[in-house]
C-alpha positions in Angstrom: 161.4 -59.2 49.0 164.2 -60.5 46.8 167.6 -60.7 48.5 170.9 -60.0 46.7 174.6 -60.5 47.4 176.5 -57.6 45.9 180.3 -57.9 45.3 182.1 -54.6 44.6 185.7 -54.0 43.4 186.7 -50.3 43.6 188.4 -48.6 40.7 191.4 -46.4 41.5 188.9 -43.4 41.5 186.5 -45.3 43.8 189.4 -46.1 46.2 190.4 -42.4 46.3 186.8 -41.6 47.2 186.8 -44.2 50.0 190.0 -42.8 51.4 188.6 -39.3 51.4 185.0 -40.1 52.7 185.7 -43.1 54.9 183.8 -46.4 55.2 180.9 -45.2 57.3 180.0 -42.4 54.8 180.1 -44.9 51.9 177.7 -47.2 53.9 175.4 -44.2 54.5 175.4 -43.4 50.8 174.5 -47.0 49.8 171.9 -47.2 52.5 170.3 -44.0 51.3 170.2 -45.3 47.7 168.7 -48.7 48.7 166.2 -47.2 51.1 165.1 -44.7 48.4 164.0 -47.7 46.3 162.1 -49.3 49.2 164.9 -51.7 50.3 167.3 -52.2 53.1 170.8 -53.4 53.8 171.2 -56.6 55.8 175.0 -56.8 55.8 177.8 -54.5 54.7 181.4 -55.7 54.9 184.7 -54.4 53.5 187.1 -57.1 52.5 190.7 -57.7 51.3 190.9 -59.7 48.2 189.5 -59.6 44.7 186.5 -57.7 45.9 186.6 -54.7 48.3 183.1 -54.8 49.6 180.3 -57.4 50.1 176.7 -56.2 50.7 173.6 -58.3 51.3 170.5 -56.2 50.5 166.8 -56.6 50.0 165.1 -54.7 47.2 161.5 -54.9 46.0 162.3 -56.1 42.5 165.0 -57.2 40.0 164.3 -53.9 38.2 165.3 -52.0 41.4 168.5 -54.1 41.6 169.3 -53.4 38.0 168.8 -49.7 38.6 171.3 -49.8 41.5 173.8 -51.8 39.4 173.6 -49.4 36.4 174.0 -46.3 38.7 177.0 -47.7 40.4 178.7 -49.0 37.3 178.0 -45.8 35.3 179.8 -43.8 38.1 183.1 -45.5 37.2 183.9 -45.9 40.8 183.5 -49.6 41.0 183.0 -52.9 39.2 179.7 -54.4 40.4 178.6 -58.1 40.5 175.2 -59.2 41.8 174.2 -62.7 42.9 170.5 -63.4 43.6 170.1 -65.3 46.9 167.4 -67.9 47.5 166.0 -69.2 50.8 165.8 -73.0 51.4 162.0 -72.7 50.9 162.5 -71.1 47.6 164.9 -73.8 46.5 162.3 -76.5 47.6 159.6 -74.7 45.7 161.9 -74.6 42.6 162.7 -78.3 43.0 159.0 -79.2 43.2 158.3 -77.6 39.8 157.9 -79.8 36.7 160.2 -78.5 34.0 160.0 -79.7 30.4 163.6 -79.6 29.2 165.5 -81.6 26.7 169.3 -81.3 26.5 170.8 -80.3 23.1 171.2 -83.2 20.7 168.6 -85.4 22.5 
């Protein structure tokens, strides 16, 4: 199952919701959303810095991840950035593939 690192920066509205609901309830809400798509949360950490929240989650497909991203972004409560994570085996598989590529101008 594909694995994703999600970086979240709350808007002012999202921060007000976090203050009202608390961190555990936000985790429950995210967990419910992800599990509803057949996935699960591997890690969920609040942070101080450019991003307010880091989540590692597993979802069945890129389309499921896109659906989550669109739902969160459309809510206006947060800015959402997704990084697809690869295992060492997946990197080795990619490195073993022959790719026919020519750089521009060559």
